[in-house]
C-alpha positions, 0 to 999 in steps of 0.5 A: 470885649468888656461886659457890665454883667456877671457872666451867664453860666453854660448849661454844662455847669448845671447852674442857672444863668446870671439873670436868675441869681437874684433867686439865689440871694444875690442883689444888684449893685450899680456903678454908673451905667454898669450893673453886676449881681453879687450876693449880700449874705455870708455863709459861716465857714465850716470846720476844716477837715483832714485831707481837705485841709491838708490839700488846701482845697475847697471853699470852707477849707482854705485858711483865712487870714487873721485880723491881727496885723502882722508886723513888718519884722515878719516880712523880708523885703528889700528897699523901702517896703519894710519902712513903708509897712512900719509907717502904715502900721504906725500912722492911721492917716495915709497922707502922713504915713506915705508922705516920704514916698508919695510920688516914688512908689513903683507898681511892684511896691504898690502891689506888695503894700496892698498884698500885705494888708490884713484888714480889708478896710485898710487895703481899700483905703490905701487903694483909693489913696493911690487912685486919688493921687493920680500919679499912680497907674493901677493895673490888673495885678493891683485889682487882683490883689484887692479882689482876693482880699475882699473875697477872703473878707466875703465883701461881695458888694465890694468885689462887684464894685471893683469888678465894675470899676475894672471894666469902666477903666478898660482893665482886662481881666486875666486868667489870674483874675478869674482864678482869684474870683473863682477861688474866693467864691468857692471859699465863701461857699458860693459855689454856683457863683464860682461856676458862673465866673468859670463860664465867663473865663471860658467865653474869654477863650481862657483856660483855668490853670491847675490850681484853679482847676483843683479848686473847681474840682473841690467845689463839685466834690463838696456838692456831691456832684462827682460826675460833673467833677470828672467831666470838668477835669476831662474837659480841662485836661483835653483842652490843655494838652490837645496841642501837645505831642505828649501829654504832660503829667499833673502836680501832686496837688491835682493828683491828690484832688482827683484821688479824693474826688474819685474816692468820695464818688465811690469809684475805687478803680479810678482812684486806684488807677490815678494813684498808679499813674501818679507813681508811674510819672514819678510824682512822689506821694505825700502823707495826704495822698496815702491818707486818702488812698487808705480811706478809699480802700477802707471804705470798700473793705479792702484791708490787704491794700491798706496793709500795702499802702502802710508799707509803701508809706514807710518806703517813701518816708512819708510820716504817718500822722494823727489823721492816718490813725483816725482813718484806720480807727474809722475803717476798722470800726466800719468793719465792726472790728472794735479791738483792731480800731482800739489797737490803732488808738494805742499805736497812735500814742506809742508813735509819739502822736497826740490823739486829737478830738476826732480820735477820742470822739470816734472811739468813744462813740463806738464804745458807747453804742456797743455798751462797753462801759469800762472802756468808754469811761477810761476814754472820758477820763482822758478827755477830761484831763486834756479838756477835750469836749464831748460832742452832743451826739456822743453824749446822748450815745453814752446816756443810752449806753448807761440806760441799756446796761441798767445804770440808771443813776449814772444815765441820769447824772450824765444827762444832767451834766450836759443838759445846760448846753444841749440842743433840742436834737440832743434833748430828743436823743436823750429822751428817746434813750430813756423811753426805749427802756421804759423809764417814763419818769426819766422821760418826763423829767428830761422833758421838763428840763428841756422846757425850762431850757426853752429847747422844745421842738417838734422832734422832742414831742415826737420822741415823747409820743413814741415813749408813751406809745411804748408804754401803751399810754394813749391818754398821755400821748394824746394829751401831749399832742393836744397841748403842743400848740400851747407850747408854740410847737406845730405838729409835723407829719411824723407827729401825726403819724405816730399818734395815729399808729399808737391809737390804731394799735391800741384798737382805738380807731375812732380816736385815731381817725380824729387825728387823721382829719386834723392832719388832713386839715393841716395839709400834711396828708400826702398819701393814703398811709394814714387812712390805711392804718385806721382802716386796717384797725376798723376792718380787724374790729369788724367795722367794715362800714366805717372802713368803707366810709374812710375809703370814700372820704379818701376818694372825695379828698382826691387821695389816691388809694394804693394796693394796700388800701384795696387789699385791706378791704378785699381781705376784710370782706374775704374774712366774712365771706362777702364775695360781691363786695370783695369783687367790687373792690377788685374791679375798682382796683383794676380800674385804677390801673393797679394789678393784683399782688400776692397779698390780694391774691391770698385774700381772694383765695381765702375768700374763695375757700370760705365760700367753696369757689373752686374754679375761681380759687384755681384761676387766682392760684395759677396767676400766683404761680406764673407771677414773680411771687410764687404762692405762699404756704397760706394760699397753698393750704387754702387750695389743699383745703378746697381740693380736700372738700372736693375729694381731689386727691391728686391735685391736693397731693401735688401742692403738698409735695411741692410744699414739702420739697421747698420746706414750706409745709407746716402743721396745717398742710399736714393736718389737712392732708391727714383729714383728706386721707382719712375722709377717703379711707386711705388710712395707711397714708393717714397713719404715715402723715400722723407719724411724720407730724410727730417726727417733725414736731408739728404737733403744736395745737389742740386741733392737730392732736385731736385729729391724730387722737381721733384717727387712732381711736376710730381705728382701734389703735387705743395705744397710739391715741393714749400716747398722743394724749400723753404727749399733748399734756406733757407738751403743755398743749391744752385739751379741749372739748374735742379731745375729751369727746374722742377719749369718751368714745374710747372709754365707751368702747371699753364698757364705760357708760354714757352717764359716767362720761357725762359725769366726768364732763360735768366735773370738768365744767365745774373745775378744769383741773380737777376734771382733768385728773378725773379723766386721767384716773378714768382712762388709767383705770379702764385701760389698766394703767397705774398712775404716778401723777407728779404735778398738775397745775395751771399754767398760761397754756391752761395745763402743765403736766410736769411730766406725769408718768403712765406706768402701763401694764407690761403685758399691754404696753412696754413704755416706761418713760415719757421721753419714749413717747415720740419714739413710740409714735414713730415706731 
């Protein structure tokens, strides 16, 4: 039965029915009582790409006929056809051109005449002339030719008119009609409409032929709907061969399409199996087949199979083309093997082939991102000689390359060379290249250039703010942000997030929160992240009330806080030891349906450690042990501290041993165990811990050194105490009040008066460097040391003893080299 509407699409195709196509940009065209929906827009054709172009598959990859007329000399037809075609090219008026054959053209001759027209307007004119004459019957073949011509010209309204005309004249569409329509709409980029025609074809009890099937496969593939492509093929294959006793094989065209589809879907095994089936059925692969298989294996890192395929290509006498080499170059670049990729570029030339624009751009971009200046410049010269244009993505990569290696003048010259034709995206990439290396003057010059070219966009402003952020120039970043509207550019989510992050990192949360609220007014706050960034900053600065106020503001705006927001507040109150407020937020978090995570558990353990809540800390620690996230070293150290405070040696040792076994025990773990053993009077264990810390090089802080000095000094081991002090100074660890307090006790035990020690501290208080020298002199004198002080000077760690040698009296000590300190400590 004839229909007057475009067919509805079956659910299996995943496309809206015809009634909904208005929402896809379709308009209604009427002819009499009949109505059909067709698109009134044209999508620009895409650039042909390798395999697809060679296969002649897919919407945008089909070649489109030129508008330039072909002469009749290029067409080898018998009978009157050459004369008719010459007449049509010579005389614009059809009555004059066709007068000699006015009543004698056969149906086949009319088909050829229509098919040979390269201008859709002329074809429509001739078709209408045939209708006006009344002596010519126009059949479905003539309509199919017109549908193809109009489809190639993307005249969808006329396609609809001719379809409606067929129905009005009761001309039944054939399988070829539907194939023509599907092919035309796929080529025109209107894939959903093509699938609607496919649905109608099925409703008429027809099956697409193999070529049409290939077009539809390509349509699904280009849309990334690989599963639907496979389902369609399986259905088509089943429908075609269900009634056959033996399943027929497919043609090369079909196999190439299938392999490519499986490859793009990442289904290596299916692509390989299809290739094997194809060979088993005696179908000889062509260069397109091998290129596709090389690409598939290359994307999966299967280099051995690629070598086998290259051998097989030679066996099948398939000529390796430029596309083959381009694929090999791309594959090895993906494997980060730049040398092999470059070797294939050379082999391409040796093979007598010409590298194309893809060859050059692929390798040039690879050289650029690897900062291979010499190699990149060699390729650039070749491209200039061949008049090959460098694309803007490679251009910006080259700018970044020169900037990275410090060739700033070349970098700017390269930028200027292309600035006249840069897109906004390219400007932003170049600005970002300058900004990441801190060349703010070039950033601003590039921005001015972008402004003069009227290429400003939100992306350009985003990278400008990033560049100022890297320089910690908050004022200029904020000034630029505030001026965006004046340039006619509206900030996006990224712009707001950048300025909020920048100001928060600079400890300017009061300014940052201003932009959070502007972001909220603009309707760009979609989650709690902007608030959490500023709340973190307020919490670190101790402004807990402001952080809480922002939390309440979020709630009032119906922005749901996540686990991070709660952890910020819980951790902040844990830091100040406010159990009540911290637990309030824990309860709120649970009420919101969120569960404890390791961050919050660590915060709670920290809180309980501060206030001495042993039982509560044990409960949380046990929860961590049973969860997927095992306790980290921080939480474990807190528990050791709590157990130490409560003299619970066994529990502390259990955690400490677990940390050591897992390799997580750090300086603080050892330090707390040392203090615990010392507190419990287990000096043997304490001395062992001290030696382990020295052996493992875990003496990096004044606190750890002071603990060990005190341990030795308080137990009469003056030698080890002084050696630890010497190690401390040689390692650049600044001694503090605790260090000198312990050393003062050592001197007091050796008869130095309290007044003399007070005098040493007084000198140190006035001049740290002189005071240190006085302390060293006193220690060496009292303990009978000879001093050879090579260098004492201030460094960023306060002191640097490079390295001074304490020549100890032989009868008391036997160390002569500073390098012996560690061995002495461990022995």
